[in-house]
Biopython code that builds the backbone (N, CA, C, O; Angstrom):
import numpy as np
from Bio.PDB.StructureBuilder import StructureBuilder

atoms = [
    (1, "GLY", "N", (101.402, 119.298, 103.544)),
    (1, "GLY", "CA", (102.681, 118.736, 103.849)),
    (1, "GLY", "C", (103.408, 118.358, 102.562)),
    (1, "GLY", "O", (103.441, 119.125, 101.600)),
    (2, "ASP", "N", (103.985, 117.172, 102.566)),
    (2, "ASP", "CA", (104.739, 116.705, 101.403)),
    (2, "ASP", "C", (103.843, 115.694, 100.578)),
    (2, "ASP", "O", (104.413, 114.843, 99.895)),
    (3, "MET", "N", (102.598, 115.749, 100.610)),
    (3, "MET", "CA", (101.797, 114.851, 99.923)),
    (3, "MET", "C", (101.770, 115.107, 98.422)),
    (3, "MET", "O", (101.588, 116.236, 97.966)),
    (4, "GLU", "N", (101.954, 114.047, 97.681)),
    (4, "GLU", "CA", (101.933, 114.295, 96.136)),
    (4, "GLU", "C", (100.789, 113.366, 95.602)),
    (4, "GLU", "O", (100.538, 112.271, 96.107)),
    (5, "LEU", "N", (100.167, 113.862, 94.615)),
    (5, "LEU", "CA", (99.072, 113.194, 93.942)),
    (5, "LEU", "C", (99.531, 112.732, 92.536)),
    (5, "LEU", "O", (100.271, 113.497, 91.918)),
    (6, "TYR", "N", (99.215, 111.711, 92.042)),
    (6, "TYR", "CA", (99.499, 111.202, 90.722)),
    (6, "TYR", "C", (98.138, 111.003, 90.020)),
    (6, "TYR", "O", (97.277, 110.266, 90.500)),
    (7, "ILE", "N", (97.974, 111.677, 88.882)),
    (7, "ILE", "CA", (96.755, 111.638, 88.098)),
    (7, "ILE", "C", (97.125, 111.148, 86.702)),
    (7, "ILE", "O", (98.063, 111.668, 86.098)),
    (8, "PRO", "N", (96.430, 110.194, 86.197)),
    (8, "PRO", "CA", (96.696, 109.774, 84.826)),
    (8, "PRO", "C", (96.401, 110.892, 83.812)),
    (8, "PRO", "O", (95.264, 111.353, 83.707)),
    (9, "LEU", "N", (97.390, 111.307, 83.097)),
    (9, "LEU", "CA", (97.243, 112.489, 82.249)),
    (9, "LEU", "C", (97.005, 112.118, 80.726)),
    (9, "LEU", "O", (96.595, 112.960, 79.927)),
    (10, "LYS", "N", (97.279, 110.843, 80.381)),
    (10, "LYS", "CA", (97.116, 110.491, 78.985)),
    (10, "LYS", "C", (95.799, 110.933, 78.445)),
    (10, "LYS", "O", (94.780, 110.636, 79.068)),
    (11, "GLY", "N", (95.731, 111.635, 77.313)),
    (11, "GLY", "CA", (94.527, 112.083, 76.748)),
    (11, "GLY", "C", (93.952, 113.396, 77.318)),
    (11, "GLY", "O", (93.014, 113.985, 76.781)),
    (12, "LEU", "N", (94.617, 113.850, 78.519)),
    (12, "LEU", "CA", (94.135, 115.074, 79.036)),
    (12, "LEU", "C", (94.993, 116.244, 78.797)),
    (12, "LEU", "O", (94.537, 117.385, 78.871)),
    (13, "ILE", "N", (96.317, 115.976, 78.489)),
    (13, "ILE", "CA", (97.221, 117.145, 78.184)),
    (13, "ILE", "C", (97.891, 116.903, 76.888)),
    (13, "ILE", "O", (97.870, 115.792, 76.357)),
    (14, "ASP", "N", (98.522, 117.995, 76.339)),
    (14, "ASP", "CA", (99.353, 117.907, 75.203)),
    (14, "ASP", "C", (100.794, 117.465, 75.731)),
    (14, "ASP", "O", (101.485, 118.222, 76.414)),
    (15, "ILE", "N", (101.161, 116.283, 75.392)),
    (15, "ILE", "CA", (102.391, 115.638, 75.951)),
    (15, "ILE", "C", (103.645, 116.544, 75.532)),
    (15, "ILE", "O", (104.530, 116.798, 76.350)),
    (16, "GLU", "N", (103.674, 117.017, 74.215)),
    (16, "GLU", "CA", (104.716, 117.738, 73.698)),
    (16, "GLU", "C", (104.839, 119.149, 74.395)),
    (16, "GLU", "O", (105.958, 119.599, 74.643)),
    (17, "VAL", "N", (103.782, 119.795, 74.685)),
    (17, "VAL", "CA", (103.811, 121.045, 75.281)),
    (17, "VAL", "C", (104.271, 120.911, 76.705)),
    (17, "VAL", "O", (105.068, 121.731, 77.160)),
    (18, "GLU", "N", (103.793, 119.885, 77.457)),
    (18, "GLU", "CA", (104.116, 119.639, 78.785)),
    (18, "GLU", "C", (105.631, 119.230, 78.924)),
    (18, "GLU", "O", (106.317, 119.650, 79.856)),
    (19, "SER", "N", (106.113, 118.390, 77.950)),
    (19, "SER", "CA", (107.490, 118.074, 77.878)),
    (19, "SER", "C", (108.378, 119.323, 77.702)),
    (19, "SER", "O", (109.411, 119.446, 78.361)),
    (20, "GLY", "N", (108.004, 120.173, 76.885)),
    (20, "GLY", "CA", (108.731, 121.499, 76.719)),
    (20, "GLY", "C", (108.755, 122.377, 77.984)),
    (20, "GLY", "O", (109.739, 123.042, 78.307)),
    (21, "ARG", "N", (107.639, 122.334, 78.652)),
    (21, "ARG", "CA", (107.592, 123.080, 79.890)),
    (21, "ARG", "C", (108.518, 122.484, 80.966)),
    (21, "ARG", "O", (109.235, 123.176, 81.689)),
    (22, "LEU", "N", (108.445, 121.165, 81.011)),
    (22, "LEU", "CA", (109.393, 120.541, 82.015)),
    (22, "LEU", "C", (110.824, 120.691, 81.616)),
    (22, "LEU", "O", (111.678, 120.784, 82.498)),
    (23, "LYS", "N", (111.130, 120.720, 80.425)),
    (23, "LYS", "CA", (112.592, 120.945, 79.934)),
    (23, "LYS", "C", (113.032, 122.372, 80.363)),
    (23, "LYS", "O", (114.176, 122.584, 80.766)),
    (24, "LYS", "N", (112.093, 123.337, 80.266)),
    (24, "LYS", "CA", (112.464, 124.688, 80.506)),
    (24, "LYS", "C", (112.737, 124.822, 82.051)),
    (24, "LYS", "O", (113.672, 125.501, 82.475)),
    (25, "GLU", "N", (111.869, 124.137, 82.867)),
    (25, "GLU", "CA", (112.082, 124.090, 84.258)),
    (25, "GLU", "C", (113.310, 123.463, 84.711)),
    (25, "GLU", "O", (113.966, 123.940, 85.637)),
    (26, "ILE", "N", (113.656, 122.362, 84.060)),
    (26, "ILE", "CA", (114.908, 121.709, 84.303)),
    (26, "ILE", "C", (116.145, 122.641, 84.044)),
    (26, "ILE", "O", (117.070, 122.738, 84.851)),
    (27, "GLU", "N", (116.086, 123.315, 82.860)),
    (27, "GLU", "CA", (117.032, 124.231, 82.491)),
    (27, "GLU", "C", (117.223, 125.386, 83.392)),
    (27, "GLU", "O", (118.353, 125.840, 83.574)),
    (28, "LYS", "N", (116.177, 125.886, 83.967)),
    (28, "LYS", "CA", (116.220, 126.960, 84.971)),
    (28, "LYS", "C", (116.893, 126.438, 86.234)),
    (28, "LYS", "O", (117.757, 127.123, 86.782)),
    (29, "HIS", "N", (116.534, 125.256, 86.715)),
    (29, "HIS", "CA", (117.147, 124.758, 87.896)),
    (29, "HIS", "C", (118.619, 124.323, 87.618)),
    (29, "HIS", "O", (119.422, 124.378, 88.549)),
    (30, "GLN", "N", (118.994, 123.915, 86.448)),
    (30, "GLN", "CA", (120.358, 123.634, 86.085)),
    (30, "GLN", "C", (121.222, 124.851, 86.194)),
    (30, "GLN", "O", (122.370, 124.762, 86.629)),
    (31, "LYS", "N", (120.662, 126.059, 85.784)),
    (31, "LYS", "CA", (121.427, 127.343, 85.971)),
    (31, "LYS", "C", (121.579, 127.670, 87.359)),
    (31, "LYS", "O", (122.640, 128.156, 87.751)),
    (32, "GLU", "N", (120.578, 127.440, 88.180)),
    (32, "GLU", "CA", (120.668, 127.693, 89.632)),
    (32, "GLU", "C", (121.705, 126.845, 90.255)),
    (32, "GLU", "O", (122.450, 127.310, 91.118)),
    (33, "LYS", "N", (121.786, 125.576, 89.839)),
    (33, "LYS", "CA", (122.767, 124.638, 90.345)),
    (33, "LYS", "C", (124.131, 125.033, 90.055)),
    (33, "LYS", "O", (124.996, 124.996, 90.930)),
    (34, "VAL", "N", (124.377, 125.430, 88.807)),
    (34, "VAL", "CA", (125.664, 125.828, 88.287)),
    (34, "VAL", "C", (126.104, 127.134, 89.109)),
    (34, "VAL", "O", (127.266, 127.266, 89.494)),
    (35, "LYS", "N", (125.210, 127.994, 89.330)),
    (35, "LYS", "CA", (125.511, 129.229, 90.071)),
    (35, "LYS", "C", (125.941, 128.983, 91.515)),
    (35, "LYS", "O", (126.942, 129.514, 91.996)),
    (36, "SER", "N", (125.139, 128.156, 92.181)),
    (36, "SER", "CA", (125.436, 127.749, 93.500)),
    (36, "SER", "C", (126.752, 126.971, 93.635)),
    (36, "SER", "O", (127.571, 127.251, 94.511)),
    (37, "GLU", "N", (126.922, 126.042, 92.793)),
    (37, "GLU", "CA", (128.170, 125.250, 92.782)),
    (37, "GLU", "C", (129.366, 126.196, 92.569)),
    (37, "GLU", "O", (130.417, 126.011, 93.181)),
    (38, "SER", "N", (129.205, 127.202, 91.705)),
    (38, "SER", "CA", (130.341, 128.037, 91.384)),
    (38, "SER", "C", (130.637, 128.895, 92.784)),
    (38, "SER", "O", (131.794, 129.092, 93.156)),
    (39, "LYS", "N", (129.662, 129.311, 93.410)),
    (39, "LYS", "CA", (129.866, 130.026, 94.667)),
    (39, "LYS", "C", (130.572, 129.073, 95.730)),
    (39, "LYS", "O", (131.575, 129.437, 96.345)),
    (40, "LEU", "N", (130.024, 127.924, 95.888)),
    (40, "LEU", "CA", (130.492, 127.053, 96.888)),
    (40, "LEU", "C", (131.812, 126.488, 96.649)),
    (40, "LEU", "O", (132.488, 126.053, 97.581)),
    (41, "ASN", "N", (132.256, 126.476, 95.290)),
    (41, "ASN", "CA", (133.600, 126.097, 95.023)),
    (41, "ASN", "C", (134.569, 127.123, 94.974)),
    (41, "ASN", "O", (135.742, 126.855, 94.716)),
    (42, "ASN", "N", (134.159, 128.355, 95.214)),
    (42, "ASN", "CA", (135.034, 129.478, 95.414)),
    (42, "ASN", "C", (135.484, 129.620, 96.880)),
    (42, "ASN", "O", (134.711, 130.051, 97.736)),
    (43, "GLU", "N", (136.765, 129.245, 97.155)),
    (43, "GLU", "CA", (137.220, 129.333, 98.455)),
    (43, "GLU", "C", (137.115, 130.716, 99.129)),
    (43, "GLU", "O", (136.902, 130.819, 100.337)),
    (44, "LYS", "N", (137.268, 131.750, 98.331)),
    (44, "LYS", "CA", (137.126, 133.135, 98.916)),
    (44, "LYS", "C", (135.762, 133.385, 99.390)),
    (44, "LYS", "O", (135.578, 133.987, 100.448)),
    (45, "PHE", "N", (134.734, 132.928, 98.619)),
    (45, "PHE", "CA", (133.391, 133.044, 99.057)),
    (45, "PHE", "C", (133.056, 132.308, 100.346)),
    (45, "PHE", "O", (132.437, 132.847, 101.263)),
    (46, "VAL", "N", (133.507, 131.012, 100.377)),
    (46, "VAL", "CA", (133.265, 130.163, 101.510)),
    (46, "VAL", "C", (133.871, 130.595, 102.774)),
    (46, "VAL", "O", (133.328, 130.430, 103.866)),
    (47, "SER", "N", (135.056, 131.173, 102.588)),
    (47, "SER", "CA", (135.848, 131.576, 103.838)),
    (47, "SER", "C", (135.480, 132.954, 104.250)),
    (47, "SER", "O", (135.628, 133.246, 105.437)),
    (48, "SER", "N", (135.016, 133.845, 103.411)),
    (48, "SER", "CA", (134.725, 135.217, 103.792)),
    (48, "SER", "C", (133.221, 135.454, 104.128)),
    (48, "SER", "O", (132.903, 136.326, 104.937)),
    (49, "ALA", "N", (132.346, 134.714, 103.534)),
    (49, "ALA", "CA", (130.905, 134.990, 103.620)),
    (49, "ALA", "C", (130.464, 134.450, 105.026)),
    (49, "ALA", "O", (131.031, 133.506, 105.576)),
    (50, "PRO", "N", (129.425, 135.119, 105.546)),
    (50, "PRO", "CA", (128.893, 134.674, 106.877)),
    (50, "PRO", "C", (128.314, 133.300, 106.681)),
    (50, "PRO", "O", (127.833, 132.926, 105.612)),
    (51, "LYS", "N", (128.392, 132.521, 107.844)),
    (51, "LYS", "CA", (128.000, 131.051, 107.789)),
    (51, "LYS", "C", (126.542, 130.981, 107.262)),
    (51, "LYS", "O", (126.222, 130.064, 106.506)),
    (52, "ASP", "N", (125.686, 131.894, 107.628)),
    (52, "ASP", "CA", (124.251, 131.712, 107.252)),
    (52, "ASP", "C", (124.080, 131.965, 105.685)),
    (52, "ASP", "O", (123.173, 131.433, 105.045)),
    (53, "VAL", "N", (124.970, 132.769, 105.154)),
    (53, "VAL", "CA", (125.014, 132.970, 103.646)),
    (53, "VAL", "C", (125.420, 131.730, 102.926)),
    (53, "VAL", "O", (124.828, 131.331, 101.924)),
    (54, "VAL", "N", (126.487, 131.107, 103.483)),
    (54, "VAL", "CA", (127.000, 129.898, 102.885)),
    (54, "VAL", "C", (126.038, 128.778, 103.087)),
    (54, "VAL", "O", (125.906, 127.950, 102.186)),
    (55, "ASP", "N", (125.355, 128.680, 104.192)),
    (55, "ASP", "CA", (124.338, 127.683, 104.389)),
    (55, "ASP", "C", (123.100, 127.838, 103.531)),
    (55, "ASP", "O", (122.409, 126.891, 103.156)),
    (56, "GLU", "N", (122.877, 129.125, 103.249)),
    (56, "GLU", "CA", (121.581, 129.389, 102.290)),
    (56, "GLU", "C", (121.967, 128.935, 100.896)),
    (56, "GLU", "O", (121.157, 128.363, 100.167)),
    (57, "GLU", "N", (123.238, 129.203, 100.529)),
    (57, "GLU", "CA", (123.705, 128.725, 99.212)),
    (57, "GLU", "C", (123.666, 127.194, 99.077)),
    (57, "GLU", "O", (123.233, 126.650, 98.061)),
    (58, "LYS", "N", (124.138, 126.519, 100.145)),
    (58, "LYS", "CA", (123.940, 125.016, 100.140)),
    (58, "LYS", "C", (122.505, 124.654, 100.116)),
    (58, "LYS", "O", (122.177, 123.670, 99.454)),
    (59, "ARG", "N", (121.644, 125.308, 100.737)),
    (59, "ARG", "CA", (120.229, 124.910, 100.717)),
    (59, "ARG", "C", (119.673, 125.138, 99.253)),
    (59, "ARG", "O", (118.912, 124.323, 98.731)),
    (60, "ARG", "N", (120.082, 126.250, 98.643)),
    (60, "ARG", "CA", (119.670, 126.428, 97.244)),
    (60, "ARG", "C", (120.238, 125.428, 96.323)),
    (60, "ARG", "O", (119.568, 125.067, 95.356)),
    (61, "LEU", "N", (121.383, 124.962, 96.531)),
    (61, "LEU", "CA", (121.962, 123.867, 95.734)),
    (61, "LEU", "C", (121.132, 122.611, 95.945)),
    (61, "LEU", "O", (120.670, 122.024, 94.966)),
    (62, "ASP", "N", (120.934, 122.195, 97.123)),
    (62, "ASP", "CA", (120.127, 121.002, 97.465)),
    (62, "ASP", "C", (118.702, 121.141, 96.865)),
    (62, "ASP", "O", (118.196, 120.147, 96.344)),
    (63, "GLU", "N", (118.036, 122.301, 96.907)),
    (63, "GLU", "CA", (116.768, 122.474, 96.283)),
    (63, "GLU", "C", (116.706, 122.253, 94.769)),
    (63, "GLU", "O", (115.790, 121.641, 94.220)),
    (64, "ALA", "N", (117.802, 122.827, 94.106)),
    (64, "ALA", "CA", (117.967, 122.730, 92.670)),
    (64, "ALA", "C", (118.181, 121.324, 92.375)),
    (64, "ALA", "O", (117.491, 120.819, 91.489)),
    (65, "LEU", "N", (119.085, 120.582, 93.025)),
    (65, "LEU", "CA", (119.308, 119.229, 92.714)),
    (65, "LEU", "C", (118.007, 118.405, 92.920)),
    (65, "LEU", "O", (117.704, 117.536, 92.102)),
    (66, "SER", "N", (117.258, 118.661, 93.974)),
    (66, "SER", "CA", (116.037, 117.886, 94.157)),
    (66, "SER", "C", (114.979, 118.154, 93.166)),
    (66, "SER", "O", (114.224, 117.273, 92.754)),
    (67, "ALA", "N", (114.935, 119.468, 92.765)),
    (67, "ALA", "CA", (113.943, 119.788, 91.692)),
    (67, "ALA", "C", (114.289, 119.118, 90.336)),
    (67, "ALA", "O", (113.440, 118.584, 89.622)),
    (68, "ILE", "N", (115.611, 119.193, 90.045)),
    (68, "ILE", "CA", (116.067, 118.561, 88.779)),
    (68, "ILE", "C", (115.724, 117.097, 88.726)),
    (68, "ILE", "O", (115.235, 116.576, 87.724)),
    (69, "GLN", "N", (115.995, 116.459, 89.825)),
    (69, "GLN", "CA", (115.748, 114.985, 89.854)),
    (69, "GLN", "C", (114.237, 114.737, 89.756)),
    (69, "GLN", "O", (113.824, 113.827, 89.037)),
    (70, "LYS", "N", (113.423, 115.494, 90.436)),
    (70, "LYS", "CA", (111.969, 115.315, 90.383)),
    (70, "LYS", "C", (111.423, 115.558, 89.026)),
    (70, "LYS", "O", (110.640, 114.764, 88.505)),
    (71, "LEU", "N", (111.849, 116.712, 88.411)),
    (71, "LEU", "CA", (111.437, 117.074, 87.090)),
    (71, "LEU", "C", (111.835, 116.099, 85.996)),
    (71, "LEU", "O", (111.088, 115.842, 85.052)),
    (72, "ASN", "N", (113.079, 115.547, 86.162)),
    (72, "ASN", "CA", (113.500, 114.481, 85.217)),
    (72, "ASN", "C", (112.650, 113.290, 85.315)),
    (72, "ASN", "O", (112.350, 112.666, 84.297)),
    (73, "GLY", "N", (112.221, 112.916, 86.540)),
    (73, "GLY", "CA", (111.401, 111.800, 86.666)),
    (73, "GLY", "C", (110.028, 111.991, 86.032)),
    (73, "GLY", "O", (109.471, 111.102, 85.388)),
    (74, "GLN", "N", (109.514, 113.200, 86.250)),
    (74, "GLN", "CA", (108.237, 113.516, 85.588)),
    (74, "GLN", "C", (108.277, 113.509, 84.101)),
    (74, "GLN", "O", (107.368, 113.034, 83.421)),
    (75, "LEU", "N", (109.414, 114.079, 83.590)),
    (75, "LEU", "CA", (109.650, 114.052, 82.161)),
    (75, "LEU", "C", (109.722, 112.648, 81.549)),
    (75, "LEU", "O", (109.122, 112.375, 80.509)),
    (76, "GLU", "N", (110.461, 111.779, 82.212)),
    (76, "GLU", "CA", (110.562, 110.339, 81.846)),
    (76, "GLU", "C", (109.158, 109.673, 81.830)),
    (76, "GLU", "O", (108.845, 108.946, 80.888)),
    (77, "LYS", "N", (108.339, 109.906, 82.827)),
    (77, "LYS", "CA", (107.075, 109.259, 82.932)),
    (77, "LYS", "C", (106.197, 109.814, 81.716)),
    (77, "LYS", "O", (105.483, 109.099, 81.013)),
    (78, "LEU", "N", (106.342, 111.082, 81.585)),
    (78, "LEU", "CA", (105.504, 111.730, 80.431)),
    (78, "LEU", "C", (105.874, 111.163, 79.090)),
    (78, "LEU", "O", (105.009, 110.816, 78.286)),
    (79, "GLN", "N", (107.180, 111.069, 78.849)),
    (79, "GLN", "CA", (107.644, 110.489, 77.586)),
    (79, "GLN", "C", (107.233, 109.087, 77.436)),
    (79, "GLN", "O", (107.066, 108.634, 76.303)),
    (80, "GLY", "N", (107.054, 108.350, 78.491)),
    (80, "GLY", "CA", (106.546, 106.968, 78.492)),
    (80, "GLY", "C", (105.133, 106.860, 78.002)),
    (80, "GLY", "O", (104.679, 105.785, 77.610)),
    (81, "LEU", "N", (104.443, 107.957, 78.024)),
    (81, "LEU", "CA", (103.016, 107.948, 77.645)),
    (81, "LEU", "C", (102.859, 108.102, 76.028)),
    (81, "LEU", "O", (101.800, 107.909, 75.431)),
    (82, "GLN", "N", (103.961, 108.441, 75.486)),
    (82, "GLN", "CA", (103.822, 108.719, 73.979)),
    (82, "GLN", "C", (103.857, 107.408, 73.181)),
    (82, "GLN", "O", (103.760, 107.429, 71.954)),
]
sb = StructureBuilder()
sb.init_structure("model")
sb.init_model(0)
sb.init_chain("A")
sb.init_seg("    ")
for serial, (resi, resn, name, xyz) in enumerate(atoms, 1):
    if name == "N":
        sb.init_residue(resn, " ", resi, " ")
    sb.init_atom(name, np.array(xyz, "f"), 0.0, 1.0, " ", f" {name:<3s}", serial, name[0])
structure = sb.get_structure()
């Protein structure tokens, strides 16, 4: 399900490497967010695309926003270990 586990990582991982990985993931989701927002802000797309296509784009936007928020939280916690 939606269960999340938190494991103390201090001393177990390279914080700089993991921070870099998280930043790349955030960047990837930022690009997806911009792409979805661009489509959804395009009146022609919204008015001419089938409802399920528009709904799918809204879902992608929501997922990107959620992922960005979660990854930023992880990055903040990780940086707090330094």
